[in-house]
N, C-alpha and C positions, 0 to 999 in steps of 0.2 A: 527377470526382466530388470533392466537399468532404471534408475529413478528418472532420467531424463526421457526414456521411451514411455515410462508410464505417465509422465506429465503431458507428453504429446498425445497420447490416446486419451487422457482425460479432457485435453482441450478439444480434441475430435468429438468425443462424446457430448461435451457441452454444446458445441456448434451443431451437432446433430439434433440435440434436445431442443436447440432454438430454432431448428429447421422447420418444424412445424408451423412456426409463427413467422419464419422466414419466408415460406413458401408464399404466404399471402400478405406478408409485411415485408421488413427490411432485409436486405442482404446482410451477411456478417463476416466478419474478418477476427482472427484471435490476437490477443495481447497477453503476453506472460511478463509479470513483474517479478523480479528476483532481488532480494535483499540480502546482503552478507554484512552483519555488523562487525567493526573492528574497533573494539574497546581501546586497544593500545594506542590507536591513531586518533580517537575521538571522532570517529567518521563511519560512514557506511559506504559500501560500494554497490552501486545499483545497476542492473541490467534491465533494459525494456525491449523485449523482441515482440515481433509482430509476423503473422503469417496470413497471406490472403485466402479468403474461402470463396463464398459467393460476392463478397465485396472486398474492398481493399483499402488499407491506411495509405494515403498519398505523402502526407507530410505533417509533422508536428513543429509548432513554433512555441518554445519553451521560455518562460520566464526565469533565468537562471543567474543571478548575479554572481559574479566570478569570485566574490569573498566567501560565498557559501558553497557553490557548485564548481568543482574543478575536474581537469582531466577529461572533459567530454570528448568521445570518440565513437564512431558508428559506421556500419555498413552504409554504402550509397554515398551521399554527399552530406556534410555537416558544415555550416557556417555560424561563427559566433559574431554578432554585432552588438557591442556594449553589453547589455544584461540579457540579451536574448539569443537563443541558440535554435537555429532552424535545421532540422533533420529531415532529410528525404531518403527514406530507405529504398533499396532496389524494388522492382514490381514484384519479385518473388519473396519479398520479406528480408528481415535483418535485424540486427542488434544496435541498440544505443546504449553506451556505458558511461558512467560518470561517478564521481565522489560528493559525497554530502557531509558537510561539517555539522555535527549533531548538536552540540551544546549551544543554546542560544538563551541569553540572560537579559532579563529586563533591568531597567535603571534602578529598580528598587531591591534588585539582587536576586529575586524570584527566576526560576528558569522555565522558559515555555518548552523546552526540550533538553533532555539530560541522558548522558550516557556514562557508566561507570565500568569497573572490571566486572560487577555481578549483574547489571541490569541496564536497559534503556527504556526510557518513556519519551515518546516523540509523537509526532503527527504524521499520517499518511500525506497530508497536505504538505509537509515540510520535505518528505522523502521524494515525492513526486510532483514537481512544482506545476503550477497551471499552464496549460497550452492551448493554443488555437490548432484545432485539428482540420485537416483537408482529407476527405475520404471520398471514394467514388459515390456517385448519387444514391442518396438514401441509406447509406451503409451504417451499420452500427456494430459494436464491438462485443465479444465475448472474453472476459478476462479472468485470469488466475494470478494469485499472489503467493508467492514461495519465499520462505527464509532459510538462509543457511547460517545456523547459529554457532557461537564460539563453543569450544570445549567447555562441558560444565553447566552450559545454559539449557534448560530443559523445558521451557514454556513460552508460549507466545499468545498474547491476546489481541484481537482486533475486533471492529464492529461487524465482521463478515462471517458468514456460515463456512464451517471447516467441510472439506470434501476429501475424497480418496487421498491417501498419502500424506495428511496433515496440511495440504495446501488450503487456500481460502478461494472461494468463488466471490469476485468483485462484481457488484451490482449497483447500478445508479439509475433508477427508474426515470429520473428527470432529464437525463441526458443520454445521446446515442453512444457516447464515448465513456467507459467505464473507467474511472480514476480512483485508486484507493485514497479516501480521505478518513478523517476522524482518528482517534486515539489509538495508539499502538504500543504494547508494553512486551518486553521479552526479556528472559533471563532466568535468575533464581526468584521465583515469584510465589506469592500466596494469594488465593482469591477466596472471596465469599460471596455467597448468592443468597438473595432473598426475594421474595414477591412482595411487591408494594403496589397497592391500589390496582391489582390484577396484572402488574407488569413484572416480568422477570429482570432483576437488576443484578449486575456483575460488577463487583468492586476488586480490582487487582492492584496489589501493592508489591514493592520488594520485600523479600522475607526479612523479618525483624521489624517491619513497620506495620501498624494495624490496618486491616483491610475490613471494613464494616459498611455495608449498605446502609446509609443514614436515610432518615426520613425525607430530608431534603437533597435531592439528588443534583441540584443545580451547581453544588461545589463540594463533592465528597473527597476532599484530599485528605492524606495523600493517596496517590495511586490513580488507577484509569477506571472509569465507570463505563459500562456498556448496558444498553437496554435491548432486549432481545426483539421488540417489536416496534422500536423507534429509532431514530438517529443517536448518536453517542451523546450522553449527557455532557454538560459543560464542565468537564474536569481538567485540572491541570496538575503536572508534578510538583511535588513539595519536597525537594531534595536538598 
């Protein structure tokens, strides 16, 4: 079975699993996020696809400054106006594709987002910019996040639970549209796990850097920290 078919079946199963709630609750449509990191270009190629189910995504109005997000193209209609991109997919669903400049440096020299030949540490908020969503009345999404890694990269850490095939099930209980946010690390990584105050904590760092869950998880740099039963800790790359 091809990876593409397996992911489509997984999305269908997730939609069916949500169907029990959907029957008495909101209709659903699927969203599939794919990220291909490109260290040699300092960027990532992103594909957002959607398929209608009992509900349908009508349009996405994304905040995409041209200095960071380039090459936007998609099925249906796509219009850029200054820093905003309005995508209206066909009724049968479609793909939106664009590139993201990964490195984001602060005035003090620290990175908020960083990619090297061996690893990337960034945020889902950066890869997938905020968007105003139009959908059929009452509709919510069922979402999957997939990564195509460069040769030699063998690990990905996100705030989300892994599902079949190594993909991640994206959930956001506070919104009807599931958008990947929080810290993401990929590449040649090392991780350490510890239970602190009854909470499972994971700290991930590039190989060669220490990865220790500190007692204060507010800023356990370097690396990315993930709490299994809470939102991601406030970590940032120290590269």
